[in-house]
C-alpha positions as CSV (number, residue, x, y, z in Angstrom):
1,M,102.7,53.4,31.1
2,S,99.6,55.3,29.9
3,D,99.8,58.5,27.8
4,H,98.8,60.8,30.6
5,A,101.2,59.1,33.1
6,L,104.0,59.6,30.6
7,L,103.1,63.3,30.2
8,L,103.0,63.7,34.0
9,A,106.5,62.2,34.4
10,Q,107.9,64.4,31.7
11,A,106.2,67.5,33.2
12,R,107.7,66.7,36.6
13,E,111.2,66.5,35.0
14,Y,110.8,69.9,33.3
15,D,109.4,71.3,36.5
16,A,112.4,70.0,38.6
17,R,114.8,71.5,36.1
18,G,113.1,74.9,36.3
19,D,111.7,74.8,32.8
20,V,108.3,76.1,33.8
21,Y,107.1,76.8,30.2
22,N,107.3,73.2,29.1
23,A,106.1,71.9,32.4
24,V,102.9,73.9,32.2
25,K,102.4,72.8,28.6
26,L,102.6,69.1,29.5
27,Y,100.5,69.4,32.7
28,K,97.7,71.1,30.5
29,R,98.0,68.4,27.9
30,C,97.7,65.8,30.6
31,I,94.4,67.5,31.8
32,K,93.0,67.3,28.3
33,L,93.8,63.6,28.1
34,A,92.7,62.7,31.6
35,P,90.7,65.5,33.3
36,E,90.3,63.3,36.4
37,V,94.1,63.4,37.3
38,V,94.4,65.6,40.3
39,E,98.2,66.0,40.3
40,A,98.2,68.1,37.1
41,Y,95.8,70.7,38.7
42,V,97.8,70.7,41.9
43,Q,101.1,71.3,40.2
44,L,99.7,74.0,37.9
45,A,98.2,75.8,41.0
46,E,101.6,75.6,42.7
47,I,103.5,76.9,39.6
48,Y,101.1,79.9,39.1
49,K,101.2,80.7,42.9
50,K,105.0,80.9,42.8
51,R,104.8,83.2,39.8
52,A,102.2,85.4,41.5
53,E,99.8,84.7,38.6
54,W,96.8,84.6,41.0
55,K,93.8,84.0,38.7
56,P,95.1,80.8,37.1
57,A,96.4,79.7,40.5
58,L,92.9,80.1,42.0
59,H,91.4,78.3,39.0
60,Y,93.6,75.2,39.2
61,A,93.5,75.1,43.0
62,K,89.7,75.0,42.9
63,K,89.7,72.3,40.2
64,A,92.1,70.1,42.3
65,L,90.0,70.5,45.4
66,S,86.8,69.6,43.6
67,L,88.4,66.3,42.8
68,D,90.1,65.7,46.2
69,A,89.1,67.9,49.1
70,S,91.7,66.4,51.4
71,L,94.7,68.2,49.9
72,A,95.9,70.4,52.8
73,D,98.6,72.2,50.8
74,T,96.3,73.0,47.9
75,W,93.8,74.4,50.4
76,W,96.6,76.7,51.6
77,T,97.4,77.7,48.0
78,L,93.7,78.5,47.6
79,G,93.9,80.7,50.7
80,I,97.0,82.5,49.6
81,T,95.5,83.3,46.1
82,A,92.3,84.4,47.7
83,V,94.2,86.9,49.9
84,A,96.2,88.2,46.9
85,L,93.0,88.7,44.9
86,G,91.2,90.4,47.8
87,K,88.6,87.6,48.2
88,E,88.4,88.0,52.0
89,R,85.4,85.7,52.6
90,L,87.0,82.9,50.7
91,A,90.3,83.4,52.5
92,K,88.6,83.4,55.9
93,S,86.8,80.2,55.0
94,V,90.0,78.5,54.1
95,W,91.9,79.7,57.2
96,S,89.1,78.4,59.4
97,K,90.1,74.9,58.3
98,F,93.5,75.2,59.9
99,G,94.8,75.8,63.4
100,P,95.9,79.2,64.8
101,S,98.2,81.2,62.6
102,N,101.4,83.0,63.6
103,P,100.6,85.6,66.3
104,R,100.7,89.2,65.2
105,D,103.7,89.9,67.4
106,A,105.8,87.1,65.8
107,L,108.7,87.7,63.6
108,I,109.5,85.9,60.3
109,S,112.1,86.4,57.6
110,L,111.2,86.8,54.0
111,Q,113.3,86.0,50.9
112,L,113.2,88.7,48.2
113,N,114.6,87.8,44.8
114,H,116.0,90.5,42.6
115,S,119.0,91.1,40.3
116,G,119.9,87.4,40.3
117,I,120.4,87.3,44.1
118,F,118.2,87.0,47.1
119,E,117.8,89.1,50.2
120,L,116.6,88.2,53.6
121,I,114.4,90.7,55.4
122,W,112.3,90.8,58.5
123,A,108.5,91.1,58.7
124,K,105.6,90.7,61.0
125,P,102.8,88.3,60.0
126,L,99.3,89.9,59.7
127,D,97.5,86.7,58.9
128,P,98.5,83.3,57.4
129,A,99.4,84.8,54.0
130,R,100.3,88.4,54.6
131,A,103.1,90.2,56.4
132,Q,104.3,93.7,56.9
133,I,108.0,94.5,56.2
134,T,109.9,95.8,59.2
135,S,113.3,96.0,57.5
136,I,114.5,98.5,54.9
137,P,115.0,96.3,51.8
138,H,117.6,97.0,49.1
139,P,116.4,99.5,46.5
140,D,116.6,97.0,43.7
141,S,114.0,94.9,45.4
142,D,111.1,97.4,44.7
143,R,110.0,96.9,48.3
144,H,109.9,99.4,51.1
145,F,109.6,99.7,54.9
146,L,106.0,98.8,56.0
147,D,104.9,97.4,52.7
148,I,102.4,94.6,53.0
149,V,103.3,91.5,51.0
150,V,102.0,88.0,50.4
151,F,104.2,85.1,51.5
152,D,104.2,81.4,51.1
153,R,103.5,79.0,53.9
154,Q,106.4,76.7,53.2
155,V,109.5,77.2,55.4
156,I,112.6,77.3,53.1
157,G,115.3,78.0,55.6
158,Y,116.1,79.7,58.9
159,N,117.5,83.1,59.7
160,V,119.6,83.0,62.9
161,A,119.8,86.2,64.9
162,K,120.8,86.6,68.6
163,R,120.9,82.8,68.9
164,R,117.3,82.4,67.8
165,R,116.1,80.7,64.6
166,Y,113.4,82.5,62.6
167,P,111.6,80.7,59.7
168,V,112.3,82.0,56.2
169,H,109.4,82.1,53.7
170,A,109.3,83.1,50.0
171,E,107.8,86.5,49.3
172,L,105.2,86.1,46.6
173,G,104.2,89.7,45.7
174,I,103.2,93.1,46.9
175,Q,99.6,93.7,48.2
176,Q,99.8,97.2,49.6
177,R,102.6,99.7,49.3
178,S,103.5,101.9,52.2
179,L,104.1,105.7,51.9
180,Y,107.8,105.4,53.0
181,F,110.8,106.1,50.8
182,T,114.3,104.7,51.3
183,F,117.3,106.9,52.2
184,S,120.9,106.1,53.0
185,C,123.9,108.0,54.3
186,W,127.3,107.5,55.7
187,L,128.1,108.1,59.4
188,E,131.6,109.3,60.2
189,S,133.3,107.0,62.8
190,P,130.3,106.3,65.0
191,T,130.5,104.4,68.2
192,K,128.1,101.7,69.3
193,K,126.4,104.3,71.5
194,D,126.2,106.8,68.6
195,I,124.4,104.2,66.4
196,Q,122.0,103.4,69.2
197,T,121.2,107.1,69.6
198,L,120.4,107.4,65.9
199,E,118.2,104.3,66.1
200,R,116.3,105.8,69.1
201,L,115.8,109.1,67.3
202,C,114.4,107.3,64.3
203,V,112.0,105.2,66.3
204,E,110.8,108.3,68.2
205,A,110.1,110.0,64.8
206,H,108.4,106.9,63.4
207,L,111.1,106.3,60.9
208,G,112.6,103.0,59.9
209,F,116.3,102.4,60.6
210,E,118.8,99.8,59.6
211,I,122.6,99.3,59.3
212,W,123.6,98.5,55.7
213,S,127.4,98.4,56.1
214,K,128.9,94.9,55.8
215,S,125.4,93.6,55.7
216,A,124.8,89.9,55.1
217,R,121.2,90.6,54.1
218,V,121.9,90.3,50.3
219,Q,123.3,86.9,49.4
220,K,123.7,84.6,46.4
221,Q,121.1,81.9,46.0
222,V,122.2,78.5,47.3
223,Y,120.4,75.3,46.4
224,N,120.5,72.4,48.8
225,D,118.3,69.5,49.7
226,K,118.4,70.6,53.4
227,L,117.0,73.7,54.9
228,Q,119.7,76.5,55.0
229,E,120.6,78.5,58.0
230,F,121.7,82.1,57.5
231,Y,123.6,84.2,59.9
232,S,123.5,88.0,59.9
233,G,126.7,88.5,61.8
234,D,127.4,91.3,64.3
235,L,125.0,94.1,64.4
236,F,127.6,96.8,65.1
237,Q,130.8,97.5,63.3
238,K,134.2,98.2,64.8
239,E,134.4,101.7,66.2
240,D,136.2,104.4,64.2
241,E,134.9,102.9,61.0
242,N,132.6,104.8,58.7
243,L,129.2,103.2,58.4
244,V,126.4,103.3,55.9
245,V,122.8,103.3,57.3
246,A,119.4,103.2,55.8
247,I,116.5,105.3,57.0
248,A,112.9,105.0,55.9
249,A,110.7,108.1,55.8
250,R,107.8,109.7,54.0
251,Q,109.8,112.9,53.4
252,E,113.5,113.7,53.1
253,A,113.0,116.6,55.5
254,H,112.1,114.2,58.2
255,V,115.4,112.3,57.7
256,E,117.4,115.6,57.7
257,Q,115.7,116.7,60.9
258,V,116.7,113.4,62.7
259,L,120.2,113.5,61.4
260,R,120.7,117.1,62.5
261,A,119.6,116.2,66.0
262,W,122.0,113.2,66.0
263,T,124.9,115.4,65.0
264,I,124.2,117.8,67.9
265,I,123.9,115.0,70.4
266,T,126.8,112.9,69.3
267,L,129.1,115.6,67.8
268,R,129.5,113.2,64.8
269,Q,128.9,113.9,61.1
270,Y,127.0,112.3,58.3
271,Y,127.5,112.7,54.6
272,A,126.3,111.5,51.2
273,L,122.6,111.4,52.0
274,E,120.8,109.8,49.1
275,R,117.2,108.9,48.3
276,H,116.7,105.6,46.4
């Protein structure tokens, strides 16, 4: 086995074990020994993309494609990095090489990683690499309702809701923050109709709404060779149980206004309103 082939094999092993530091070192050493070896550039572009280090990802993707223009996945990596760096003309050129992207009214699920766990949220694709968050993510995620984020093309699982399977993609980083803050509060013994009323009031006021009680959105990471399916469970809790809900708004006063209207309509109470 040649020196560069041995380096590649060792780099793959480190990469597979999650030792990115040593994998990167060996891929770069391989490039110095054999600059014509495409795989090293491809793998470096992929590693830097997953780490949201966009400039080196763009550099190595371009290098790989200069040696082999048939690499569809690397073209996609180039497109994602171009979007993340605001290089719209380059991104548009890349997307033109592929078929139609997800329609703007489609729904996908994104995986957010934080605090040693991952969270599944909902989002609407804006183009092949960007999506707008429609859920209210956990405060530890540093993401908010209507943030625009970059996501990876690869499907890493499926989120099953109302008997439909929605693809799960890895979220790669924030592109544009929304002006919404995250609030939460407890509802005292709401019925299903009470919850639907609060959701309607939030929608009418252009606020985000989500039930956080007994939520299955935040889960421990599970590694498996097969694609995982995740189930959110029942949307509504048993009646006569207190319930925690999240509301996304630009100002706390908007949340209080909606909650006051809800108490008048339903004769229910809320408590422990908190801004995160």
